[in-house]
N, C-alpha and C positions, 0 to 999 in steps of 0.2 A: 280473393285469386284474383290474378289481374285478368283484365279482358281481352286484352291482346298478348304477342308471343312475336317475336323474332323467328326467322324462320327461311331458308332456301329455296326460292323457286325458280323454273328453268325460265328464261325471259321468254329465248326462240330456240327453237332444233339448233343444234350445235357443237361446239366444244369446250372444254371445261370454266374457258371465260365467260360464259351465258348463266352460268349461278348466280344469281346473285339474291345478296341481302335484299328482304321485305319485311316488311309490318303484317302478321295475320291474325283475326280476332282466334281466341281459344276454342276448342272445338268443344260440342258437348257429346256425353256418349249417348249413344242410343241404346234401345232395349237390347240386352246381352254384351252390352260393350262397357268398356273400361277408360277410364283420362290418366294417360302418365306422364308424370313430368318428366323429362327423360335428361338424365345426366351426361348420358353418350347415345350413341346411332353408330353402326357397323354401315362400311361403306363398301358396295358390291358392281359385280359387272352386269346387273339390268339396270341400275341405279344410271351405267354410262351410255349404256341403248335406250333408254329412258329418254336421255337428256339431248341424244342425237337424234331424236322422234321416230326411234325404232321399235319402241316396244311402248306401247301406250300403255298407263293403268286401267285397270278396270271401273265402268262406269261409273260403279256406286263409292271407289274410292279416292283419296285426295289426289290434287294434281302433283303435291309435292314430292320430292324423290324421298328415299330411303324408307326399307324395308325391314328392316331391326335395331333393336335399342334397349337399351335398359333404364332403368329411373322405379320413381316412385309413384303408387298409386293418388292419385288425388279427387278420385270421384268414380262412382258405378252408379250404372245405368239401372234400368231397372231389370229386374230376372237374373243379377247377379248377384249369386251366395257365396263363390267359392271365393272372390278376394273381398275387402277389405281397404279403406280410404290407410295411408299409412304401409301398405305392404311396397317392399321390394320384387320386381319383377323384371325381366326381361322378356321381350315377344316380339311374335313373329308380326309383319304390319302389313297392312292391304298397299300402301303408302304412307307419306306424310312424316318420316322419321327425322329428315331435316328442317327441324322445329324444337323450340320449346317444350311443345306439350302434342300428344296425338293419343287416339282417342284407337284400340284394339279389340278386337274380339276376348272376350274374357278367356272363352277356350281357348285361346293362339299365346296366353301367358302361360308363365315357368315361373319356379321359385328360383333368386339366386342362389347356385352351388354354395352349399358352407365352403368357407374358404377363399372363393374367389371373388375380386372386388366385381363393382358398376360396370367400367372400364372392360373386362375380362366379359365379363354373362352379357355387355351388349352385342358382341364380338359372334354368337352361339348362334339364335336362332335359325337367322337364314342358311347357313352353312348345314348346321345337325340336321334340318328336315330335309333338305337337298339330298343330303349325304343317306338319314338317315330312308328315307321313303326309297331312292332308284337305287341301293346298294343293298338293302336287307329284305324290306318290304318288295319291290317290282324285280330288283337283280335275284335274290332268293340267295345271297352268299351263303356261303356252310364252312368250318373251320377246316384247313385242309387245303381247300382249295386258292388254285393261283391266280390270284384278284392285278388288273392292271390299272391302273386310273393314272390318264393324262395329266398335266400341267400339275405336278406334286406338290412346290411349292408354294401355289394357290391358297386362298381361305379352301376352296373345297378341297386341292388335293391333301394339306396338309391335314383337314379331318377326315379323308376318303381314310389317308394312312393308320390314322390311330383308331378309329374305329374298325376298318379291319384286323389290324394286328392284334386289336384286344381279343377279337371275337374267333382268333385262332387261323386268320387267314394267311396263306403265302403272301405278301404282296410286293409285286414291281411297279414302278412308274417310272415316269420320264420328267425331262425338266432340261432346261436350257442354259447351265453353265454349272462347273466344275461346285461352285458355293451351295446353289441351289440343289444340286446332287446331293451332296455331302448333309446340307438342311433334312431330305428326305429320309435316309438314312441315320440320321440321330432319332425321327421322328420313329421310326421303325419298318420301315423298307427292306427287303432281304436283299435287293437291289434297283439301283435308279440308274438310267438309261440317260446319256446326255443327246437329245437328239441330233446336237449338233455333229457330231460326228461318229453314232451309233446307231442301229438299224433295228426296234424295235421286237419286229418280226423276227427277226436270224434271232434276237437276244430268247424271246417268248418261246421259238419254236426249240429253243437249246435245250428249254426247262421242261418239257412237254407239251407247249401251248395254253394258254389263257382259258380258265372256264368264265370268268366274267372282267368286261373290259368296262369300265366308266369312261366316257367320253364327250368331251369341252369344245374338241378341235373342229371335226367336220371334216369338209373338204377331203384330200385325197385321202388323209387318217384312216374315212368309214374303207373302204379297200383292202388298206394293209388291216384293218381291225380285225377283217373278217379270215383274211391269212390266217393274223396269231393266235385265233381262236380255236379250242379243242372239238372235239365230239360232244355234239349237246350243248356248246357253250352259246355265252348269253352279252350282247350286247346292250349297253343304256346309253342313251346320248343325253346332253341337258344342254349343250349349246351349241354353235358354231362359228368360233373365232374364223375359221377358215373359210366359212360359206356352208350351208347346207345340202348339196348340191351336188354330187357323183354319179361317176357310170359306176355299177358294181354288173356282176357276176353272180348273177342268184342261183346258178346252176353249186357255187360254193357253198348258200346258203342249206338249197336242199343236200345233199350228200356230208355234211359234217349236222345236219339235223339245228340247225341254229335260230334264237330267238332274238331281233332285232327289236329295240322298244328306246320309249324316252318318253320323258314327261318335262312339262315347267309347274311350277310350284304356283307362282301367283294366280292364275286364272282357278286354279280348282276350289272345290266349293269348301265352307267354312266346318262342314261338315269331316269330311276328306281331311285338313289342316288336323283338327281336333283330335282325329285319330291319330294324326301321326307322333304330334303333343303327347297323346296319353301312353302313347310306347316311349317315347324319348324318354319321358319322365320313371318308367318304372324299367327298362333296359339301360341306359344312356348316362341319365344322372346320377345312379349311386357312381358308376367310374369315372365321372368329374367329382366328384364329393371325396372321393379317395384320392382324389391326385393322378391317376391312370393316365386320362388323358385331359389335354384341355388345349384351350385357343393359343394359335401362336401368333403373337404379334409384330405387325413391321411399325407401324407410325401413328402418331394423334397429331389431328389437328384442329382448329379450335374451327364453329360450323362457319364463321366468317369467311375460314378460308377451304369451303367446301371445294372448290375449283380447284386449287392446290395438290388438295388429297384426290382429284379425280386424272391428275396431271399423274403423280404418281404411280398411279393403279396402273393407266395406259401405258405409263413405261415397262411394266412388266419387268422391273426394276426391284420390284416387294416381295420380302418370304413373308404368308400369312398375310393377317387380317393388318386392314388400315381402318382407322377409327375417329369419329368426327367428336371432340368433347363442348356439349353445347354450353 
């Protein structure tokens, strides 16, 4: 095995152009870790936030961007018994995915679903861990409930639509074009709301309000979400594309007995992420194997073209996942 590898580092905080090809030493797996030779890595919004200098990696994580990938295990650390050299896996990563090799906690790796290739599998961990933990574990979505997810054509959105639909919820979503709205409908959304010419609050009011909202927009959507929620409704925040601050009327939260919560995935403990992985394996992976759900793929770029991949993502023209071929 080589001692050095190709990687993409953030040379300085800034735009996509600060992503630079470099050569780095191949990392060594610590206790409980595996070393993966990556075939593909997913590109996600947190990567862009880290690149811009607004989302620092945890102290123990690699400074390289990249929170998910798929490939072949080439070494295992002490204490690892669930995986062997030669196993193909996809994994949630603490960082370091924009590289030929990456270490990850063995508990955060999952098998490649039967019938799925490594390119597709590389796009599963970040979005599926995020959606499952926030929509089902934290948000408690139940069959028959009305669920609204903003940004339905994003990687998170396309995953949330499919999972909520598969588990029997009525799915509503927002998107910024008729093309994106149609893509959401094709994935199982009951109603796709073009936010450029429709008000999601009015639409959800007409349907009896939402039981659960997954929001990644923030800003003035926060107050509007509260108005769109039903009695005993829940609102889960996972990002703030329009900012984290808003003036809201807490009397509405009290009167409706609402639950407002949220989370970030990366800072959570290894054990917390392992519990998410266990639930995904038992409850979601069978749906992937059966072909009932799957990642929506937008585009592929080479590792060296990571800057172009970030530009594509930040243009908001994509539908689904963007992936790097290592």
